[in-house]
C-alpha positions in Angstrom: -48.8 -66.9 60.0 -48.0 -70.1 58.3 -46.5 -70.1 54.8 -47.2 -73.1 52.5 -44.6 -73.0 49.8 -45.3 -75.1 46.7 -43.1 -76.3 43.9 -45.7 -77.6 41.4 -44.9 -80.4 38.9 -46.8 -82.1 36.2 -47.4 -85.4 38.2 -46.3 -84.7 41.8 -45.6 -81.5 43.7 -43.7 -80.4 46.8 -45.2 -78.5 49.7 -43.2 -77.1 52.6 -45.0 -75.5 55.6 -43.1 -72.8 57.4 -43.9 -71.1 60.6 -41.6 -68.2 60.4 -38.3 -69.7 59.4 -39.0 -73.0 61.0 -40.0 -75.9 58.7 -43.1 -77.5 60.3 -44.0 -79.9 57.5 -42.9 -81.2 54.2 -44.8 -83.3 51.6 -43.8 -84.7 48.2 -47.1 -86.1 46.8 -49.0 -86.8 43.7 -51.0 -83.8 42.6 -54.4 -85.1 43.4 -53.4 -85.9 47.0 -51.7 -82.5 47.5 -54.8 -80.8 46.1 -56.9 -82.6 48.8 -54.3 -81.6 51.5 -54.6 -77.9 50.4 -58.4 -78.1 50.3 -58.5 -79.5 53.9 -55.9 -77.1 55.1 -57.7 -74.1 53.5 -60.5 -74.6 56.0 -58.2 -74.5 59.0 -58.6 -71.7 61.5 -54.9 -70.7 61.5 -54.1 -68.0 59.0 -51.9 -69.1 56.2 -50.7 -68.0 52.8 -50.1 -70.4 49.8 -47.0 -69.4 47.8 -46.5 -71.1 44.4 -43.5 -71.1 42.2 -44.4 -69.1 39.1 -43.6 -70.6 35.8 -41.6 -68.2 33.6 -41.0 -68.0 29.9 -37.5 -67.8 28.7 -38.3 -67.6 25.0 -37.8 -71.3 24.3 -40.4 -73.8 23.2 -42.0 -75.8 26.0 -43.5 -79.2 26.1 -46.6 -80.8 27.6 -45.0 -81.1 31.0 -44.9 -77.3 31.4 -48.5 -76.8 30.5 -49.5 -79.6 32.9 -47.5 -77.9 35.7 -49.2 -74.6 35.0 -52.6 -76.4 35.1 -51.9 -77.9 38.5 -50.5 -74.7 39.9 -53.9 -73.1 39.1 -55.8 -76.0 40.6 -53.9 -75.7 43.8 -54.6 -71.9 44.1 -58.3 -72.5 43.2 -58.9 -75.1 45.8 -56.9 -73.2 48.4 -59.3 -70.2 48.3 -57.3 -68.1 50.7 -54.4 -65.7 50.5 -51.8 -66.7 47.9 -48.8 -65.3 46.0 -46.4 -66.4 43.3 -42.6 -66.3 43.4 -40.6 -66.8 40.3 -37.5 -69.0 40.1 -35.5 -66.0 39.0 -36.6 -64.1 42.1 -35.5 -67.1 44.3 -32.1 -67.2 42.5 -31.4 -63.5 42.9 -32.6 -63.4 46.5 -30.7 -66.4 47.8 -27.6 -66.4 45.6 -27.4 -62.9 44.2 -27.3 -63.9 40.6 -29.8 -65.3 38.0 -27.4 -67.9 36.7 -27.5 -69.8 40.0 -28.2 -73.5 39.7 -30.2 -75.8 42.1 -27.0 -76.8 43.9 -26.2 -73.1 44.7 -29.7 -72.6 46.0 -29.5 -75.7 48.2 -26.1 -74.6 49.5 -27.5 -71.1 50.4 -30.3 -72.8 52.3 -27.9 -75.1 54.1 -25.8 -72.1 55.1 -28.9 -70.3 56.3 -30.2 -73.1 58.4 -26.8 -74.5 59.4 -24.3 -73.2 58.9 -23.3 -76.2 56.7 -24.9 -79.5 55.9 -24.2 -81.3 59.2 -26.0 -78.6 61.3 -28.8 -78.0 58.8 -29.7 -81.6 58.0 -28.1 -83.5 60.8 -28.4 -87.3 61.2 -31.2 -89.6 62.2 -30.2 -89.6 65.8 -29.7 -85.8 65.9 -31.8 -84.3 63.1 -31.3 -80.7 62.0 -34.1 -78.3 61.0 -34.0 -79.5 57.4 -33.8 -83.3 58.2 -35.8 -85.3 55.7 -35.9 -82.7 52.9 -35.3 -84.3 49.5 -35.8 -83.7 45.8 -38.3 -80.9 45.0 -38.8 -80.1 48.6 -35.6 -78.0 48.4 -37.2 -75.9 45.7 -40.4 -75.4 47.7 -38.3 -74.4 50.7 -36.5 -71.8 48.6 -39.8 -70.4 47.4 -41.0 -70.1 51.0 -37.9 -68.5 52.4 -37.8 -66.0 49.6 -41.4 -65.1 50.2 -40.9 -64.7 53.9 -37.8 -62.5 53.5 -39.3 -60.3 50.8 -42.7 -60.1 52.3 -41.3 -59.1 55.7 -39.2 -56.4 54.0 -42.2 -55.1 52.1 -44.2 -54.5 55.3 
């Protein structure tokens, strides 16, 4: 089964496709384009699940960007139409780093260690790309969501 892991944003979002632990695709696109990609993929014959990072409240006031992100996350799930799940950022931090205070750099390092070990093996170079070659920006967060889902979903079965 393919896992499509999404880190939604207010204007553009990240999507990483995982076949087991292997990264088979990664897109950082404006939301309308990503929505069309999901709509097209949703009709494919191969079973897949869409996993979206869940927005959490930490008791602080939020701005328009958060509400726009929630809006787009809902639109992605709506157009997908198939199996879907949500994974919170807190769950990702606890799963990959063992503590809720982990920062993005800690999560990235945990992913590098898992796919590497280390940056050279995980990312590689243009001539010798590693399994995470080409990931950038929010794609790391989407990968973290997908890995967490795969690990916890397999444990739950």
